[in-house]
Structures are given as C-alpha cells and as structure tokens.
C-alpha positions, 0 to 999 in steps of 0.5 A: 505625947510629943516624940522628942528628937535628938540634936545634930550633935547627938546625930554626929556622935551616933555616926561615930558610934556606928564607925566604932562598931564597924572598926571593932570588927577589924582589930582584936577585941580582947587579949590575955597576956601570959608572962613567965621566966621561960617566955620573957617576951610573953605570950598573947591570946587575942580574941577578935570578933570572928577568930582566936589569934596571937600565940595560939599554937604555943599556948595550946602546946603548953595547955596540953601538959596541964590537961586544958583543952586546945583552943580553936576558933571553930569550937566557939559559936560566938565567933560566928555570931559576933560579927553580925551582932556588931554589924547590927549595932552599927546599922541600928546606930545609923538608923537612929540618926534618921529615927532621931527619937531620944527614947529609941537611943535610950533603949539602944543603950540599955540593950547594948549594956545588957549585951555587955553583961551577957558577953561578960558572963559568957566569957567567964563561963568560957574561962571557967570551963577551960580552966577547970575541966582538965584532962585527968591524964595530963602530964602535970597535975597539981592537986586543987589547982585550976587554970582559969584566967581572970575575967579582967585584970591579973592572976597568977597561974603557977609560974605564969602571970595572966593579964586579961585586958581589952585590946583595941576593939574592946576599947572601941566598944567601950568608947561606943557605949560611953558615947551612947551614954553621953547622947542619952545624958545630953538629950534627957538632962541637958535638952529639957524643954522649957 
C-alpha cells in the first residue's frame, strides 16, 4: 500500500502550525471580561497556558462576598500540564514535516480536535464548580442564583455582564487547527493521484 507524502506547501503550513503552538505559550489563551456600573473600565480574568492573570485579586475579593472560592493558579493541575501539551503539539507538527505522511497529519488533526473537546468540557466543569459550589455563609445570598460564567459568549450575572472569549493564544490555537484542517483537505481532496 502506497504511503502518500504531503506537499512542500503543507510542510510550510506545518511549520507555521508549530510556531502557533509555541507562540500560544507566551500570551493569554482565554479571557473572561466583567463589566458593571461600579467598574466602568471593566475587569478581566486571563487564562494563560501556565497561570491565571489579569485582575485576579479584585475578582477574588468580589467573589468572596457571593461565596465563590478564590482563584489560584496552583489549584488547577491544567496549568502544570498545558505547557507540555502545547510543546508536544509543536514537536509533533515539526516531526510531521519529516514524516510527511498525510495519514499521520489526519490523525494529528483528529487528536487535536479531541483535545479541544476535552479542554472545553474541563473548562465548563471549572466554571460550573466555581459558579455553583458557593459558601453558604457568604455575605450576599440570592436564592436560586448561580454565578457560572458562560463557556463562550455573554451572560448576565447579577449586575455584572460576563464575556467569555478567546484571547490572543486562543486565536493562535484556532488558527493552528484551521491550518491542520486545510492541510488535510488539500492532501486528501486536491492531491488525489491520477
């Protein structure tokens, strides 16, 4: 059975994919923006591959009043693991340039899509846990109210509007996935042997 090799263009795109995975390690991947009348400039929680950043102390102070647990990087194993995951994705992208088999690229795309689904489920679980498991002795209690921010998009939480959207690193990871899809499409649909 013939092993189909990928084109030079696809190899260049894989090099860009590797650079996107590495680049995503140095910028925030995701952000949750909070807007309220008392904070006209807004507050932002930024999730990097290895830490929580942004207005963490202010947000933790506000969350204390409604009984939410405080956010600390060391409480999440994901921040220890993600840098290695994205580093491995970058190395795999580079190895695929030399391996040059289109089936290997297809399997990498499938694996990356599965990772995205698992990451989304994990992020949802995070948000659910922090928004629903509230301290019963909190200063502010609203019966039936949960404070789970949206997985993606907008949600009103009392007087705060919460926007959950990709940050620079998230867009880089999206671009990496799209380029992998383009490579697979190009190699399977447009490079069929005559």
